[in-house]
MIDOSE-1310 file (N, C-alpha, C; in nm, 2 decimals, decimal comma, always signed):
residues 255
mkki	+3,25/+1,99/+0,07/+3,39/+2,00/+0,10/+3,47/+1,89/+0,02; +3,58/+1,94/-0,04/+3,66/+1,85/-0,12/+3,71/+1,74/-0,04; +3,71/+1,61/-0,10/+3,77/+1,50/-0,02/+3,89/+1,45/-0,11; +4,00/+1,42/-0,05/+4,12/+1,36/-0,11/+4,13/+1,22/-0,05
ytfg	+4,11/+1,11/-0,13/+4,13/+0,98/-0,08/+4,27/+0,93/-0,12; +4,35/+0,89/-0,02/+4,48/+0,85/-0,04/+4,50/+0,70/-0,02; +4,58/+0,64/-0,12/+4,61/+0,50/-0,11/+4,76/+0,48/-0,12; +4,82/+0,39/-0,06/+4,96/+0,36/-0,07/+5,02/+0,29/+0,05
dswv	+5,14/+0,31/+0,07/+5,22/+0,24/+0,18/+5,26/+0,33/+0,29; +5,37/+0,30/+0,35/+5,42/+0,37/+0,47/+5,46/+0,51/+0,44; +5,51/+0,54/+0,32/+5,55/+0,68/+0,28/+5,42/+0,76/+0,27; +5,32/+0,71/+0,22/+5,19/+0,79/+0,20/+5,13/+0,80/+0,34
wgvg	+5,13/+0,69/+0,42/+5,07/+0,70/+0,56/+5,15/+0,80/+0,65; +5,28/+0,80/+0,64/+5,36/+0,90/+0,71/+5,45/+0,84/+0,82; +5,49/+0,71/+0,80/+5,57/+0,65/+0,90/+5,71/+0,73/+0,91; +5,75/+0,76/+1,04/+5,87/+0,82/+1,06/+5,87/+0,97/+1,05
vgfs	+5,75/+1,04/+1,02/+5,75/+1,18/+1,01/+5,78/+1,25/+1,15; +5,77/+1,17/+1,26/+5,81/+1,23/+1,39/+5,96/+1,22/+1,41; +6,04/+1,17/+1,32/+6,18/+1,18/+1,34/+6,24/+1,32/+1,36; +6,33/+1,33/+1,45/+6,41/+1,46/+1,46/+6,56/+1,43/+1,46
kdmt	+6,63/+1,52/+1,43/+6,78/+1,51/+1,41/+6,84/+1,44/+1,54; +6,93/+1,35/+1,51/+7,01/+1,29/+1,61/+6,94/+1,19/+1,70; +6,81/+1,15/+1,66/+6,74/+1,05/+1,73/+6,82/+0,91/+1,72; +6,83/+0,84/+1,83/+6,88/+0,71/+1,82/+6,78/+0,61/+1,76
knqy	+6,82/+0,50/+1,72/+6,72/+0,40/+1,67/+6,61/+0,37/+1,77; +6,65/+0,36/+1,89/+6,55/+0,32/+2,00/+6,45/+0,44/+2,01; +6,51/+0,56/+2,02/+6,42/+0,68/+2,03/+6,33/+0,69/+1,91; +6,38/+0,66/+1,79/+6,30/+0,67/+1,67/+6,19/+0,56/+1,67
gkva	+6,22/+0,44/+1,72/+6,12/+0,34/+1,73/+6,00/+0,38/+1,81; +6,01/+0,47/+1,90/+5,90/+0,51/+1,99/+5,81/+0,61/+1,92; +5,86/+0,67/+1,81/+5,77/+0,78/+1,75/+5,74/+0,74/+1,60; +5,80/+0,63/+1,55/+5,79/+0,60/+1,41/+5,65/+0,59/+1,36
wdes	+5,56/+0,53/+1,45/+5,42/+0,51/+1,41/+5,32/+0,60/+1,49; +5,38/+0,70/+1,55/+5,30/+0,80/+1,63/+5,21/+0,88/+1,54; +5,08/+0,86/+1,55/+4,99/+0,94/+1,46/+4,98/+1,09/+1,49; +5,03/+1,13/+1,60/+5,01/+1,27/+1,64/+5,10/+1,36/+1,55
yldk	+5,20/+1,29/+1,48/+5,29/+1,37/+1,39/+5,23/+1,38/+1,25; +5,13/+1,31/+1,22/+5,08/+1,29/+1,08/+5,04/+1,42/+1,01; +5,01/+1,52/+1,08/+4,98/+1,65/+1,02/+5,09/+1,70/+0,94; +5,21/+1,65/+0,96/+5,33/+1,69/+0,89/+5,36/+1,60/+0,76
sfrk	+5,27/+1,50/+0,74/+5,29/+1,41/+0,62/+5,24/+1,48/+0,50; +5,29/+1,45/+0,39/+5,26/+1,52/+0,27/+5,11/+1,51/+0,23; +5,05/+1,39/+0,26/+4,90/+1,38/+0,23/+4,82/+1,48/+0,31; +4,86/+1,50/+0,44/+4,79/+1,59/+0,53/+4,82/+1,74/+0,48
llsq	+4,95/+1,77/+0,45/+4,98/+1,90/+0,40/+4,90/+1,93/+0,28; +4,89/+1,84/+0,19/+4,82/+1,86/+0,06/+4,67/+1,89/+0,09; +4,61/+1,81/+0,17/+4,47/+1,82/+0,20/+4,45/+1,96/+0,27; +4,53/+1,99/+0,37/+4,52/+2,12/+0,43/+4,53/+2,24/+0,34
gyga	+4,63/+2,22/+0,24/+4,66/+2,33/+0,14/+4,54/+2,35/+0,05; +4,46/+2,25/+0,03/+4,34/+2,26/-0,06/+4,21/+2,27/+0,02; +4,22/+2,28/+0,16/+4,10/+2,29/+0,24/+4,01/+2,16/+0,22; +4,08/+2,05/+0,21/+4,01/+1,92/+0,18/+4,01/+1,83/+0,30
enkn	+3,92/+1,74/+0,30/+3,92/+1,63/+0,40/+4,00/+1,51/+0,35; +4,09/+1,46/+0,42/+4,17/+1,34/+0,38/+4,11/+1,22/+0,43; +4,06/+1,13/+0,35/+4,02/+0,99/+0,38/+4,13/+0,90/+0,34; +4,20/+0,84/+0,43/+4,32/+0,76/+0,40/+4,30/+0,61/+0,41
fssp	+4,35/+0,55/+0,31/+4,35/+0,40/+0,30/+4,49/+0,34/+0,31; +4,59/+0,43/+0,30/+4,73/+0,38/+0,30/+4,76/+0,32/+0,44; +4,86/+0,24/+0,45/+4,90/+0,18/+0,57/+5,05/+0,14/+0,57; +5,11/+0,13/+0,69/+5,25/+0,10/+0,69/+5,27/-0,05/+0,64
gssn	+5,37/-0,06/+0,55/+5,41/-0,20/+0,50/+5,31/-0,25/+0,40; +5,22/-0,17/+0,36/+5,11/-0,22/+0,26/+5,17/-0,26/+0,13; +5,10/-0,36/+0,07/+5,13/-0,40/-0,06/+5,03/-0,34/-0,16; +5,06/-0,34/-0,29/+4,97/-0,30/-0,39/+4,84/-0,38/-0,38
qrqi	+4,86/-0,51/-0,35/+4,74/-0,60/-0,35/+4,64/-0,56/-0,24; +4,70/-0,51/-0,12/+4,61/-0,46/-0,01/+4,54/-0,34/-0,05; +4,61/-0,25/-0,12/+4,54/-0,12/-0,16/+4,43/-0,15/-0,26; +4,46/-0,24/-0,35/+4,36/-0,28/-0,46/+4,24/-0,35/-0,38
rlas	+4,26/-0,43/-0,28/+4,15/-0,49/-0,22/+4,06/-0,38/-0,14; +4,13/-0,29/-0,07/+4,06/-0,18/+0,00/+3,98/-0,09/-0,09; +4,04/-0,06/-0,21/+3,97/+0,02/-0,31/+3,86/-0,05/-0,37; +3,87/-0,18/-0,39/+3,76/-0,26/-0,45/+3,64/-0,26/-0,35
dffi	+3,67/-0,29/-0,22/+3,57/-0,29/-0,12/+3,50/-0,16/-0,11; +3,58/-0,05/-0,11/+3,51/+0,08/-0,10/+3,43/+0,14/-0,22; +3,50/+0,12/-0,33/+3,44/+0,19/-0,45/+3,34/+0,10/-0,52; +3,35/-0,03/-0,50/+3,25/-0,12/-0,57/+3,16/-0,20/-0,46
khsk	+3,21/-0,27/-0,37/+3,13/-0,34/-0,28/+3,05/-0,25/-0,19; +3,09/-0,14/-0,15/+3,02/-0,05/-0,06/+2,97/+0,08/-0,13; +2,96/+0,08/-0,26/+2,92/+0,19/-0,34/+2,79/+0,17/-0,41; +2,74/+0,26/-0,48/+2,61/+0,24/-0,56/+2,64/+0,19/-0,70
fftk	+2,76/+0,15/-0,72/+2,80/+0,12/-0,86/+2,71/+0,02/-0,93; +2,67/-0,08/-0,85/+2,59/-0,19/-0,91/+2,44/-0,18/-0,88; +2,40/-0,06/-0,83/+2,25/-0,05/-0,81/+2,19/+0,02/-0,92; +2,05/+0,00/-0,93/+1,98/+0,06/-1,04/+1,99/+0,21/-1,05
nkdr	+1,98/+0,26/-0,93/+1,98/+0,41/-0,92/+2,12/+0,47/-0,88; +2,22/+0,42/-0,95/+2,36/+0,46/-0,91/+2,37/+0,61/-0,93; +2,45/+0,68/-0,85/+2,48/+0,81/-0,86/+2,63/+0,83/-0,89; +2,66/+0,92/-0,98/+2,80/+0,95/-1,00/+2,86/+1,02/-0,88
wsdd	+2,98/+1,00/-0,85/+3,04/+1,05/-0,73/+3,05/+1,21/-0,75; +3,07/+1,28/-0,64/+3,08/+1,42/-0,65/+3,21/+1,46/-0,72; +3,21/+1,57/-0,79/+3,33/+1,62/-0,85/+3,44/+1,66/-0,74; +3,39/+1,67/-0,62/+3,48/+1,71/-0,50/+3,57/+1,59/-0,45
vvvl	+3,56/+1,48/-0,52/+3,64/+1,36/-0,48/+3,75/+1,34/-0,57; +3,87/+1,33/-0,51/+3,99/+1,31/-0,58/+4,07/+1,19/-0,52; +4,12/+1,10/-0,60/+4,20/+0,98/-0,55/+4,34/+1,00/-0,59; +4,43/+0,99/-0,49/+4,57/+0,99/-0,51/+4,63/+0,86/-0,46
wglt	+4,69/+0,79/-0,55/+4,73/+0,65/-0,53/+4,88/+0,63/-0,55; +4,95/+0,59/-0,44/+5,09/+0,56/-0,45/+5,12/+0,41/-0,47; +5,19/+0,38/-0,58/+5,23/+0,24/-0,61/+5,36/+0,21/-0,55; +5,36/+0,10/-0,47/+5,47/+0,06/-0,39/+5,55/-0,06/-0,46
svyr	+5,64/-0,12/-0,39/+5,72/-0,22/-0,44/+5,64/-0,35/-0,48; +5,67/-0,41/-0,59/+5,60/-0,53/-0,63/+5,65/-0,65/-0,55; +5,76/-0,63/-0,47/+5,82/-0,73/-0,39/+5,74/-0,74/-0,26; +5,61/-0,73/-0,26/+5,52/-0,74/-0,15/+5,40/-0,81/-0,21
telf	+5,33/-0,88/-0,12/+5,20/-0,93/-0,17/+5,11/-0,94/-0,04; +4,99/-0,97/-0,06/+4,89/-0,99/+0,05/+4,83/-1,13/+0,05; +4,83/-1,20/+0,16/+4,78/-1,33/+0,17/+4,67/-1,34/+0,28; +4,59/-1,44/+0,27/+4,49/-1,46/+0,37/+4,52/-1,58/+0,46
dves	+4,52/-1,55/+0,59/+4,55/-1,66/+0,69/+4,42/-1,72/+0,74; +4,40/-1,85/+0,71/+4,28/-1,91/+0,74/+4,27/-1,94/+0,89; +4,38/-1,94/+0,96/+4,37/-1,96/+1,11/+4,32/-1,84/+1,18; +4,38/-1,73/+1,14/+4,34/-1,60/+1,21/+4,22/-1,53/+1,13
esyf	+4,19/-1,58/+1,01/+4,08/-1,53/+0,93/+4,11/-1,38/+0,90; +4,23/-1,35/+0,87/+4,26/-1,21/+0,84/+4,37/-1,21/+0,74; +4,39/-1,09/+0,67/+4,49/-1,07/+0,57/+4,62/-1,02/+0,64; +4,73/-1,05/+0,57/+4,86/-1,00/+0,61/+4,95/-0,98/+0,49
nqfi	+5,04/-0,88/+0,50/+5,13/-0,85/+0,39/+5,25/-0,94/+0,41; +5,30/-0,98/+0,30/+5,42/-1,07/+0,29/+5,53/-1,00/+0,20; +5,65/-0,98/+0,26/+5,76/-0,93/+0,18/+5,82/-1,05/+0,11; +5,88/-1,02/-0,01/+5,93/-1,13/-0,10/+6,08/-1,12/-0,12
pgnk	+6,16/-1,22/-0,10/+6,11/-1,35/-0,05/+6,07/-1,36/+0,09; +6,12/-1,27/+0,17/+6,07/-1,26/+0,31/+6,14/-1,36/+0,40; +6,12/-1,34/+0,53/+6,17/-1,44/+0,63/+6,09/-1,57/+0,62; +6,15/-1,68/+0,65/+6,08/-1,81/+0,64/+5,97/-1,81/+0,75
sdlg	+5,99/-1,73/+0,86/+5,88/-1,74/+0,96/+5,76/-1,66/+0,93; +5,77/-1,58/+0,82/+5,65/-1,49/+0,78/+5,53/-1,58/+0,74; +5,56/-1,69/+0,67/+5,45/-1,78/+0,63/+5,46/-1,92/+0,69; +5,56/-1,94/+0,77/+5,58/-2,07/+0,83/+5,66/-2,16/+0,74
gdfg	+5,75/-2,24/+0,80/+5,83/-2,33/+0,73/+5,92/-2,25/+0,62; +5,92/-2,32/+0,50/+6,00/-2,27/+0,39/+5,91/-2,20/+0,28; +5,78/-2,18/+0,31/+5,69/-2,13/+0,21/+5,73/-1,99/+0,16; +5,77/-1,90/+0,25/+5,81/-1,77/+0,21/+5,92/-1,77/+0,10
eiyg	+6,02/-1,85/+0,12/+6,13/-1,86/+0,04/+6,09/-1,93/-0,10; +6,01/-2,03/-0,09/+5,96/-2,10/-0,20/+5,88/-2,01/-0,29; +5,79/-1,94/-0,23/+5,70/-1,84/-0,30/+5,79/-1,74/-0,38; +5,89/-1,69/-0,31/+5,97/-1,58/-0,37/+6,06/-1,63/-0,48
tkyf	+6,10/-1,75/-0,48/+6,19/-1,81/-0,58/+6,12/-1,88/-0,69; +6,01/-1,94/-0,66/+5,94/-2,03/-0,76/+5,82/-1,97/-0,83; +5,75/-1,88/-0,75/+5,62/-1,82/-0,80/+5,62/-1,68/-0,82; +5,73/-1,61/-0,81/+5,74/-1,47/-0,83/+5,83/-1,42/-0,94
netv	+5,78/-1,33/-1,02/+5,87/-1,27/-1,13/+5,84/-1,12/-1,13; +5,95/-1,04/-1,12/+5,93/-0,89/-1,12/+5,86/-0,84/-1,24; +5,90/-0,89/-1,36/+5,84/-0,84/-1,48/+5,69/-0,87/-1,49; +5,66/-0,99/-1,46/+5,52/-1,04/-1,46/+5,44/-0,96/-1,36
eter	+5,49/-0,94/-1,24/+5,41/-0,86/-1,14/+5,39/-0,72/-1,18; +5,50/-0,66/-1,24/+5,49/-0,52/-1,29/+5,38/-0,51/-1,40; +5,38/-0,60/-1,49/+5,28/-0,60/-1,60/+5,13/-0,62/-1,54; +5,13/-0,71/-1,44/+5,00/-0,73/-1,38/+4,95/-0,60/-1,31
lyyq	+5,04/-0,53/-1,24/+5,01/-0,41/-1,17/+4,96/-0,30/-1,28; +5,02/-0,30/-1,39/+4,98/-0,20/-1,49/+4,84/-0,22/-1,54; +4,80/-0,34/-1,56/+4,66/-0,37/-1,60/+4,56/-0,35/-1,49; +4,60/-0,36/-1,37/+4,52/-0,33/-1,26/+4,49/-0,17/-1,25
velf	+4,60/-0,10/-1,27/+4,59/+0,05/-1,28/+4,49/+0,09/-1,38; +4,51/+0,03/-1,50/+4,42/+0,07/-1,61/+4,27/+0,03/-1,59; +4,26/-0,08/-1,52/+4,12/-0,13/-1,48/+4,06/-0,03/-1,38; +4,13/+0,02/-1,29/+4,07/+0,12/-1,19/+4,06/+0,25/-1,26
nslf	+4,14/+0,29/-1,36/+4,11/+0,41/-1,44/+3,98/+0,40/-1,51; +3,94/+0,29/-1,56/+3,82/+0,27/-1,63/+3,70/+0,28/-1,53; +3,72/+0,22/-1,41/+3,62/+0,23/-1,30/+3,60/+0,37/-1,26; +3,71/+0,44/-1,23/+3,70/+0,58/-1,18/+3,63/+0,67/-1,29
relg	+3,66/+0,65/-1,41/+3,60/+0,73/-1,52/+3,45/+0,71/-1,52; +3,41/+0,58/-1,50/+3,26/+0,55/-1,50/+3,19/+0,61/-1,38; +3,27/+0,62/-1,27/+3,21/+0,68/-1,15/+3,22/+0,83/-1,14; +3,29/+0,88/-1,24/+3,31/+1,03/-1,24/+3,40/+1,08/-1,13
imny	+3,51/+1,00/-1,10/+3,60/+1,03/-1,00/+3,73/+1,07/-1,07; +3,79/+1,18/-1,02/+3,92/+1,23/-1,07/+4,03/+1,15/-0,99; +4,12/+1,08/-1,06/+4,22/+1,00/-0,99/+4,36/+1,02/-1,06; +4,46/+1,01/-0,97/+4,60/+1,02/-1,02/+4,68/+0,91/-0,95
wfnv	+4,78/+0,87/-1,02/+4,88/+0,76/-0,96/+5,02/+0,83/-0,95; +5,10/+0,77/-0,86/+5,24/+0,81/-0,86/+5,32/+0,69/-0,81; +5,44/+0,68/-0,85/+5,53/+0,57/-0,80/+5,60/+0,62/-0,68; +5,61/+0,53/-0,58/+5,68/+0,57/-0,45/+5,83/+0,55/-0,46
fneh	+5,88/+0,43/-0,48/+6,02/+0,41/-0,48/+6,08/+0,38/-0,62; +6,00/+0,33/-0,71/+6,05/+0,28/-0,84/+5,98/+0,33/-0,96; +6,05/+0,35/-1,07/+5,99/+0,39/-1,19/+5,95/+0,27/-1,26; +5,83/+0,22/-1,23/+5,78/+0,09/-1,28/+5,78/+0,09/-1,44
rfpk	+5,84/-0,02/-1,49/+5,84/-0,03/-1,63/+5,72/-0,09/-1,69; +5,62/-0,01/-1,70/+5,49/-0,04/-1,75/+5,49/-0,05/-1,90; +5,40/-0,13/-1,96/+5,40/-0,13/-2,11/+5,37/+0,01/-2,17; +5,30/+0,09/-2,09/+5,27/+0,22/-2,13/+5,25/+0,31/-2,00
vpen	+5,30/+0,43/-2,00/+5,28/+0,52/-1,89/+5,14/+0,57/-1,89; +5,06/+0,55/-1,79/+4,92/+0,60/-1,80/+4,92/+0,75/-1,80; +4,82/+0,81/-1,87/+4,82/+0,95/-1,88/+4,80/+1,03/-1,75; +4,74/+0,96/-1,65/+4,72/+1,02/-1,52/+4,83/+0,98/-1,42
mlfg	+4,94/+0,93/-1,46/+5,05/+0,90/-1,38/+5,13/+1,03/-1,36; +5,14/+1,07/-1,23/+5,21/+1,20/-1,20/+5,36/+1,19/-1,23; +5,42/+1,30/-1,26/+5,56/+1,32/-1,28/+5,61/+1,23/-1,39; +5,53/+1,19/-1,49/+5,57/+1,11/-1,59/+5,62/+0,97/-1,55
gqsl	+5,59/+0,93/-1,43/+5,63/+0,80/-1,38/+5,75/+0,81/-1,29; +5,81/+0,93/-1,28/+5,92/+0,94/-1,19/+5,88/+0,92/-1,04; +5,96/+0,85/-0,97/+5,92/+0,81/-0,83/+5,94/+0,93/-0,73; +5,87/+0,92/-0,62/+5,89/+1,01/-0,52/+6,04/+1,01/-0,46
lsll	+6,09/+0,89/-0,46/+6,23/+0,88/-0,41/+6,33/+0,96/-0,51; +6,31/+0,94/-0,64/+6,39/+1,02/-0,73/+6,37/+1,17/-0,73; +6,24/+1,20/-0,70/+6,21/+1,35/-0,69/+6,28/+1,40/-0,56; +6,28/+1,33/-0,46/+6,35/+1,38/-0,34/+6,50/+1,42/-0,36
idtd	+6,56/+1,33/-0,44/+6,71/+1,36/-0,46/+6,74/+1,43/-0,59; +6,63/+1,48/-0,66/+6,65/+1,56/-0,78/+6,72/+1,48/-0,89; +6,68/+1,36/-0,91/+6,74/+1,28/-1,02/+6,63/+1,22/-1,11; +6,67/+1,21/-1,24/+6,57/+1,14/-1,33/+6,64/+1,02/-1,38
vndd	+6,75/+0,98/-1,31/+6,82/+0,86/-1,36/+6,74/+0,73/-1,32; +6,72/+0,65/-1,41/+6,65/+0,53/-1,39/+6,73/+0,41/-1,43; +6,80/+0,35/-1,32/+6,89/+0,24/-1,35/+6,81/+0,11/-1,33; +6,88/+0,00/-1,34/+6,82/-0,13/-1,34/+6,79/-0,19/-1,20
syhk	+6,83/-0,11/-1,10/+6,81/-0,16/-0,96/+6,66/-0,14/-0,92; +6,61/-0,22/-0,83/+6,48/-0,21/-0,79/+6,48/-0,20/-0,63; +6,42/-0,09/-0,59/+6,42/-0,06/-0,45/+6,31/-0,15/-0,39; +6,34/-0,25/-0,31/+6,25/-0,34/-0,27/+6,17/-0,30/-0,14
sdwn	+6,22/-0,19/-0,08/+6,15/-0,13/+0,03/+6,15/-0,21/+0,16; +6,26/-0,22/+0,22/+6,26/-0,27/+0,36/+6,36/-0,18/+0,44; +6,36/-0,19/+0,56/+6,44/-0,10/+0,64/+6,59/-0,11/+0,62; +6,63/-0,23/+0,57/+6,77/-0,26/+0,54/+6,81/-0,22/+0,40
dtdw	+6,73/-0,17/+0,32/+6,76/-0,14/+0,18/+6,86/-0,04/+0,17; +6,97/-0,06/+0,10/+7,08/+0,03/+0,10/+7,11/+0,08/-0,05; +7,01/+0,09/-0,13/+7,05/+0,13/-0,27/+7,09/+0,28/-0,27; +7,16/+0,32/-0,38/+7,22/+0,45/-0,38/+7,12/+0,57/-0,37
kikk	+7,00/+0,55/-0,41/+6,90/+0,66/-0,40/+6,87/+0,68/-0,25; +6,84/+0,58/-0,17/+6,82/+0,59/-0,03/+6,94/+0,65/+0,04; +7,06/+0,61/+0,00/+7,18/+0,66/+0,07/+7,19/+0,81/+0,05; +7,16/+0,85/-0,08/+7,17/+1,00/-0,11/+7,06/+1,07/-0,04
akdm	+6,94/+1,02/-0,03/+6,83/+1,08/+0,04/+6,87/+1,10/+0,19; +6,93/+1,00/+0,25/+6,98/+1,01/+0,39/+7,08/+1,12/+0,40; +7,18/+1,12/+0,31/+7,28/+1,23/+0,32/+7,22/+1,37/+0,31; +7,11/+1,38/+0,24/+7,04/+1,51/+0,22/+6,94/+1,54/+0,33
glvn	+6,93/+1,45/+0,43/+6,84/+1,47/+0,54/+6,69/+1,46/+0,50; +6,66/+1,40/+0,39/+6,53/+1,39/+0,34/+6,46/+1,26/+0,38; +6,54/+1,16/+0,42/+6,48/+1,04/+0,48/+6,56/+1,01/+0,60; +6,50/+0,95/+0,70/+6,58/+0,92/+0,83/+6,68/+0,81/+0,81
phsg	+6,78/+0,81/+0,89/+6,89/+0,71/+0,88/+6,85/+0,57/+0,93; +6,74/+0,55/+1,00/+6,71/+0,43/+1,06/+6,62/+0,34/+0,98; +6,52/+0,40/+0,91/+6,43/+0,32/+0,83/+6,41/+0,36/+0,69; +6,48/+0,48/+0,66/+6,46/+0,53/+0,52/+6,33/+0,59/+0,49
hptq	+6,25/+0,63/+0,58/+6,12/+0,70/+0,55/+6,15/+0,85/+0,55; +6,06/+0,92/+0,48/+6,09/+1,07/+0,47/+6,08/+1,14/+0,60; +6,17/+1,23/+0,62/+6,16/+1,32/+0,73/+6,06/+1,43/+0,71; +6,04/+1,52/+0,80/+5,94/+1,63/+0,78/+5,99/+1,71/+0,66
aghy	+6,12/+1,73/+0,65/+6,17/+1,81/+0,53/+6,14/+1,73/+0,40; +6,15/+1,60/+0,41/+6,12/+1,52/+0,29/+5,97/+1,52/+0,25; +5,88/+1,51/+0,36/+5,74/+1,52/+0,33/+5,71/+1,66/+0,27; +5,77/+1,76/+0,32/+5,73/+1,89/+0,27/+5,78/+1,91/+0,12
kife	+5,89/+1,85/+0,09/+5,94/+1,86/-0,05/+5,84/+1,78/-0,14; +5,80/+1,66/-0,09/+5,70/+1,58/-0,17/+5,57/+1,66/-0,19; +5,52/+1,72/-0,08/+5,40/+1,81/-0,09/+5,42/+1,92/-0,19; +5,53/+1,99/-0,19/+5,55/+2,09/-0,29/+5,55/+2,04/-0,43
clrs	+5,62/+1,92/-0,45/+5,62/+1,86/-0,59/+5,48/+1,82/-0,63; +5,40/+1,77/-0,54/+5,26/+1,73/-0,57/+5,18/+1,85/-0,60; +5,20/+1,95/-0,52/+5,11/+2,08/-0,54/+5,15/+2,14/-0,68; +5,27/+2,14/-0,71/+5,32/+2,20/-0,84/+5,27/+2,11/-0,96
elgg	+5,27/+1,98/-0,94/+5,23/+1,89/-1,05/+5,08/+1,90/-1,07; +5,00/+1,90/-0,96/+4,86/+1,90/-0,98/+4,80/+2,03/-1,01; +4,87/+2,14/-0,98/+4,83/+2,27/-1,02/+4,69/+2,30/-0,98; +4,61/+2,34/-1,08/+4,47/+2,37/-1,05/+4,37/+2,25/-1,05
hlg	+4,42/+2,13/-1,07/+4,34/+2,02/-1,08/+4,26/+1,99/-0,95; +4,32/+2,03/-0,83/+4,26/+2,01/-0,71/+4,19/+2,15/-0,65; +4,21/+2,25/-0,73/+4,16/+2,38/-0,69/+4,01/+2,39/-0,69
């Protein structure tokens, strides 16, 4: 059976797909993370359309760093890649990976001994004291982080080729300004957000991806009923449109 492995953030996971018209913010909050609605998410629709099993690594609020860590653990740490008798993966495995905002990172908390995502610059309380603000202003640069992400993408492309895995990337909110657009970047790098509102305009704004983000693309998507008015996540109509775009773009590659 074909397997589609999905990586990404809340859009890929399906946050808010349970939204229905005229829901209040409080009503929406009760269904925003309800997994019973996930069959309407684009990753599930795509998997169902191809008769494939969906193994999902995406998660709400995830950073690119978290997805890279999870992929590293799964494809390297827990695979046969470094064994003498390594096997190439089945041709029935396809990886679809959504790249999210670089204004997020993942850090390890030594007290809880667990990882957590940090929005940048984020609330001071996220990291305690003024660390969050200091990190975002003194140790973060959008151009540097975008270039770093590009080389991580190409590194995984090399790994997947070695393992015999078919993989594709897509931008979720932003048309990342990479040094070069990878050949396996879907839609030529156009983001899902731009696809939703049928625009190929790429301005200098960067959608940082939080519930209070009010850039013009999100506003237009809200007006079109393709993302919900409370958190800006795709509605069922939005997920279906993304599914149709992916199915058209991938064509027979998943057949």
